[in-house]
N, C-alpha and C positions, 0 to 999 in steps of 0.2 A: 504494500499499499504506499502511495505516495502523500505526503501532507499537501493540502489545499494551499494555494497562494493566498497571501493576505488581501489581496484585491477580490477574492471570491467570497469573503466572510464579512457580515456586517452584524453588529449587535442590535438585539431586541430585548425588550422587557426588562432594563437595567433598572430596577427600582430598589430603594433601600429595603433590607430584610426579605427580598424575593431573589430567587435563584435566576440569574439572567441568563440567557441563550443566546446562542449564535445560529444564524441562518446563513446556509450555503446560498449566494447569489450568483452563481455561475451559471450562465445561460445554457449551457449544455447538461448541468447537472440537476437532479430532481431536488425538491426542498427538503431538508431534514433538521431536525433540532438536537442540538447537542448541548449537554449542561455544561454550565460556566466552570465546575470543578475539572476541567481537563487538565492533566497533568503537564500539558505544554503551556498551559496558561496561568499556572499557580504562582508564578512571579508577580502577578499584578495584585494579590491580595496582601494587605499590610495587618500587622499585629492588632492595629486599633478597629480596624473593620471585623476583625474577628471577634474582639473583646465587645464591641457594640452589639453584634449578631448575638453573642452569647448572653449579654445583659438583656436583650430584646426577649430571648427565649427564656430566661429565669422569670422576667417580669410577667410574660404571658402565662408561664406555669403558676406563679405566684397568684394572678388573677383568676386562673381556672381553678385552683384550690381554694381561693376565697368563696367563688361562687358554689363550689361543691360542699362547703362548709355550712353556708347560708342553707343550700336546699337540703342538706341532712337535718338541719335544725328545723326547717319547716316541716319536712316529712314526719319527724319525730313529734312535732306538736299536732299534726293531723292525727297520727297513729294514736297519740293520747286522747285527743277529743273523741276519735272513733270509738275507743275502748271504754270510756265514760258514758258516751251516748248508748252503747249496746248493752254495758253492765247494767245500765238502768231498765232497759228493755228486756234483759235476760232475768231480773231477779224474780219477778212474777213467774216466770215458766220454772225456775228452779224450785221455788216453793211449791208449785202445784205438782211437779215430779216427785218431790219429797212426800206430799201428801198421797200421791197415787201410789207410791212404793208401800207406805205403811198401811194403806186400805188393802193392798195385795196380800201384806203380811197376815192381815186380820183374816181375810178370806181363806187363805191357806190353813190357818188354824181352825176355822169353822169347818172347812171341808173334810180335815183329819177327823174331827168330833162326828162330823156327820156319817163319814164312811165307817167309824167305830160302832155307831148305832145300827147301822146297815148289816155288819158283819158282827153279831155276837160271837163273843168267845166259844170255841168249841164245847167245852165242859164248863158247867156253871163251878161256883167255888163250892169246894166240899164242906159239907157240914161237919161240925166238931170242933174241938179246941185246936187253937192255933200251932200248939208245941206239937201236934202230931201232923203238921203238913208234909212232913219228910215222907210219910206213908204214900203220898201221891206223887213222890218225884221218881225220876228215871231210874236211879240207883236201886232203890226197892224193888222196883218192877224186875230189874235183870236179876237180882239176888233171888226172887220168888221163882222166876224162870228156870233158873240155874238148879234150884233144889227140887223142883218138879223133874226135871229132866234126869237128875242124878238118882231119884226114886224110882223112876221109870227103868233105868239101866239097871240097878241093884234088883228089881223085880224079874227083868227079863234074863239077865245074865248070871243071877245068883244061884240058881239051880245048877248050873254048869260048872261052878267052882265049889265043890264039897269041902275043901280046906280052909275057906274063909267063912264058914258060917258064923262064928263069934263075931267076926268084923262086921258081917252083914246084918247081924241082930242089932249091934250097937248103932249102925246106919240108920235102921228101921226106927228105933226109939227116937234118934235124933230127928228124923224127918217127922215124926208123930208130934215131937215136942214143937216143932216150927209150925205145923198146921194148927194146933191148939192155939197158939197164940196169934 
């Protein structure tokens, strides 16, 4: 690539704080834009221009930051107002919700009592003194069934074992004592 002659280039858009561009004006070439930061043209920028541009950028950032801080404050105030408005509108709904939940608990208790009335216990409470309630328990029923089963086994298999006659008589007496009580 050959560099263009200086007569084929003119400067356009050279404003402060703006990137100046150069346009190719050669009659045989098409128009094209080239940024000012061309390495061949870097000798034209002075340190003062760079400092001025940097200060302008810093000032612009500070202004943008100030605008954003102001907007943040405005948004926080709007959110606070919104929360206060909706809190006052929400309070009656919260109270009604609490009342509905309490009523649901009351209805659940009533429902369980009504179901108990519909399904009476399978056996009525046993008559007699309270200290004999253990007789109606599962353990007592198991012991009774075990004694009946042992008594039946002794009656069925006892004649087949003549050597255990004394032991079987003792077992028969124990079974009779159990049946009496």
